[in-house]
TORPA-4810 file (N, C-alpha, C, O; in nm, 3 decimals):
<nodes>
NODE_1_0.545_2.318_1.888_0.453_2.428_1.914_0.506_2.519_2.025_0.481_2.639_2.023_M
NODE_2_0.580_2.461_2.121_0.631_2.542_2.231_0.735_2.643_2.184_0.744_2.751_2.241_Q
NODE_3_0.812_2.610_2.084_0.911_2.706_2.034_0.845_2.814_1.948_0.901_2.921_1.928_T
NODE_4_0.728_2.785_1.898_0.657_2.880_1.813_0.585_2.987_1.895_0.567_3.099_1.847_M
NODE_5_0.546_2.956_2.016_0.468_3.049_2.099_0.546_3.178_2.132_0.489_3.286_2.117_L
NODE_6_0.672_3.172_2.177_0.745_3.297_2.202_0.763_3.382_2.076_0.760_3.505_2.083_P
NODE_7_0.783_3.317_1.963_0.799_3.392_1.838_0.669_3.463_1.803_0.670_3.579_1.764_V
NODE_8_0.556_3.394_1.817_0.427_3.455_1.789_0.397_3.569_1.887_0.344_3.672_1.846_L
NODE_9_0.430_3.552_2.013_0.410_3.659_2.111_0.497_3.780_2.079_0.453_3.894_2.091_L
NODE_10_0.620_3.754_2.039_0.709_3.864_2.002_0.656_3.939_1.880_0.657_4.062_1.877_F
NODE_11_0.610_3.866_1.779_0.555_3.930_1.660_0.427_4.008_1.692_0.405_4.116_1.637_L
NODE_12_0.345_3.954_1.780_0.223_4.023_1.821_0.258_4.152_1.896_0.195_4.256_1.874_L
NODE_13_0.356_4.145_1.984_0.400_4.263_2.058_0.459_4.368_1.964_0.431_4.487_1.978_L
NODE_14_0.540_4.325_1.868_0.598_4.418_1.771_0.488_4.485_1.689_0.494_4.605_1.663_A
NODE_15_0.389_4.408_1.647_0.278_4.464_1.570_0.197_4.562_1.653_0.157_4.668_1.603_L
NODE_16_0.174_4.530_1.777_0.100_4.619_1.867_0.176_4.749_1.889_0.117_4.857_1.882_L
NODE_17_0.306_4.739_1.917_0.385_4.860_1.939_0.397_4.944_1.813_0.397_5.067_1.821_L
NODE_18_0.406_4.880_1.698_0.410_4.955_1.572_0.278_5.031_1.551_0.279_5.147_1.512_F
NODE_19_0.167_4.964_1.579_0.036_5.028_1.563_0.019_5.144_1.658_-0.033_5.249_1.618_G
NODE_20_0.062_5.128_1.782_0.052_5.236_1.881_0.142_5.352_1.840_0.102_5.468_1.849_V
NODE_21_0.262_5.321_1.797_0.354_5.427_1.754_0.299_5.504_1.635_0.312_5.627_1.630_G
NODE_22_0.239_5.435_1.541_0.181_5.501_1.425_0.064_5.589_1.466_0.051_5.702_1.418_F
NODE_23_-0.021_5.539_1.555_-0.136_5.617_1.601_-0.092_5.740_1.678_-0.149_5.848_1.660_A
NODE_24_0.009_5.727_1.761_0.059_5.841_1.838_0.119_5.946_1.744_0.099_6.066_1.764_V
NODE_25_0.191_5.901_1.643_0.250_5.995_1.547_0.140_6.071_1.472_0.150_6.193_1.454_K
NODE_26_0.037_6.002_1.430_-0.075_6.066_1.361_-0.144_6.165_1.455_-0.181_6.274_1.413_I
NODE_27_-0.162_6.128_1.581_-0.227_6.217_1.677_-0.144_6.342_1.702_-0.199_6.451_1.720_L
NODE_28_-0.011_6.330_1.703_0.074_6.448_1.717_0.057_6.542_1.600_0.049_6.664_1.619_W
NODE_29_0.050_6.488_1.478_0.031_6.573_1.360_-0.106_6.641_1.363_-0.118_6.759_1.328_W
NODE_30_-0.210_6.568_1.406_-0.343_6.628_1.417_-0.342_6.738_1.522_-0.401_6.844_1.500_I
NODE_31_-0.277_6.715_1.634_-0.268_6.816_1.739_-0.194_6.940_1.689_-0.232_7.052_1.721_A
NODE_32_-0.090_6.920_1.610_-0.015_7.033_1.555_-0.101_7.115_1.459_-0.098_7.238_1.463_L
NODE_33_-0.176_7.049_1.374_-0.265_7.119_1.280_-0.372_7.196_1.356_-0.400_7.312_1.322_V
NODE_34_-0.433_7.135_1.457_-0.535_7.203_1.536_-0.476_7.324_1.607_-0.541_7.428_1.614_V
NODE_35_-0.355_7.312_1.659_-0.291_7.424_1.726_-0.265_7.539_1.629_-0.286_7.656_1.664_F
NODE_36_-0.218_7.507_1.508_-0.191_7.612_1.409_-0.321_7.682_1.370_-0.324_7.805_1.358_V
NODE_37_-0.428_7.605_1.349_-0.557_7.666_1.315_-0.605_7.755_1.429_-0.655_7.865_1.405_V
NODE_38_-0.591_7.708_1.553_-0.632_7.789_1.668_-0.549_7.917_1.676_-0.603_8.024_1.703_W
NODE_39_-0.417_7.906_1.653_-0.330_8.022_1.660_-0.364_8.124_1.552_-0.366_8.244_1.579_L
NODE_40_-0.390_8.079_1.430_-0.428_8.171_1.322_-0.560_8.239_1.357_-0.574_8.359_1.338_V
NODE_41_-0.656_8.162_1.407_-0.783_8.221_1.448_-0.766_8.320_1.561_-0.832_8.424_1.564_G
NODE_42_-0.678_8.289_1.654_-0.650_8.378_1.766_-0.592_8.510_1.716_-0.632_8.617_1.763_F
NODE_43_-0.497_8.504_1.623_-0.432_8.624_1.574_-0.525_8.710_1.489_-0.527_8.832_1.503_L
NODE_44_-0.601_8.646_1.402_-0.690_8.723_1.316_-0.810_8.777_1.392_-0.859_8.886_1.360_F
NODE_45_-0.858_8.705_1.490_-0.974_8.750_1.565_-0.938_8.863_1.660_-1.022_8.948_1.691_R
NODE_46_-0.813_8.866_1.705_-0.773_8.971_1.798_-0.746_9.103_1.726_-0.731_9.207_1.790_S
NODE_47_-0.739_9.099_1.593_-0.718_9.222_1.516_-0.847_9.305_1.517_-0.956_9.253_1.542_A
NODE_48_-0.832_9.434_1.490_-0.949_9.521_1.488_-1.038_9.484_1.369_-0.992_9.474_1.256_A
NODE_49_-1.167_9.463_1.398_-1.263_9.427_1.294_-1.365_9.539_1.285_-1.442_9.561_1.379_I
NODE_50_-1.367_9.611_1.173_-1.463_9.719_1.155_-1.443_9.832_1.254_-1.539_9.900_1.290_G
NODE_51_-1.321_9.854_1.298_-1.293_9.961_1.392_-1.324_9.924_1.536_-1.296_10.002_1.627_G
NODE_52_-1.382_9.808_1.558_-1.416_9.764_1.694_-1.322_9.651_1.731_-1.311_9.551_1.660_V
NODE_53_-1.256_9.667_1.843_-1.163_9.562_1.887_-1.242_9.457_1.963_-1.306_9.488_2.064_R
NODE_54_-1.238_9.335_1.915_-1.313_9.227_1.978_-1.221_9.140_2.060_-1.101_9.132_2.035_R
NODE_55_-1.279_9.075_2.159_-1.202_8.981_2.239_-1.182_8.851_2.160_-1.263_8.817_2.074_R
NODE_56_-1.073_8.780_2.191_-1.046_8.656_2.119_-1.127_8.541_2.173_-1.139_8.439_2.106_W
NODE_57_-1.182_8.554_2.291_-1.263_8.445_2.345_-1.409_8.479_2.330_-1.445_8.596_2.318_H
NODE_58_-1.495_8.379_2.329_-1.637_8.402_2.303_-1.722_8.388_2.429_-1.843_8.409_2.422_W
NODE_59_-1.663_8.353_2.543_-1.744_8.340_2.664_-1.747_8.466_2.745_-1.812_8.471_2.849_W
</nodes>
C-alpha cells in the first residue's frame, strides 16, 4: 500500500492540473468572445444613429 500512495497522489495531482488547465482555457475563450462582442457593440454604438451621435457609454 505504501508504494501505491505516491502513484495515487501523482495521478490525483495530474487530474487536478488537467482540470484546471481545461477550465482556464475555456475561460480564456469565453473572455475573448465577450471582448469581441463588447468591441462590436462599441464600434456600432459610436456610429451616428439617426443623425444624432450618441456616446458609447450609458452612464
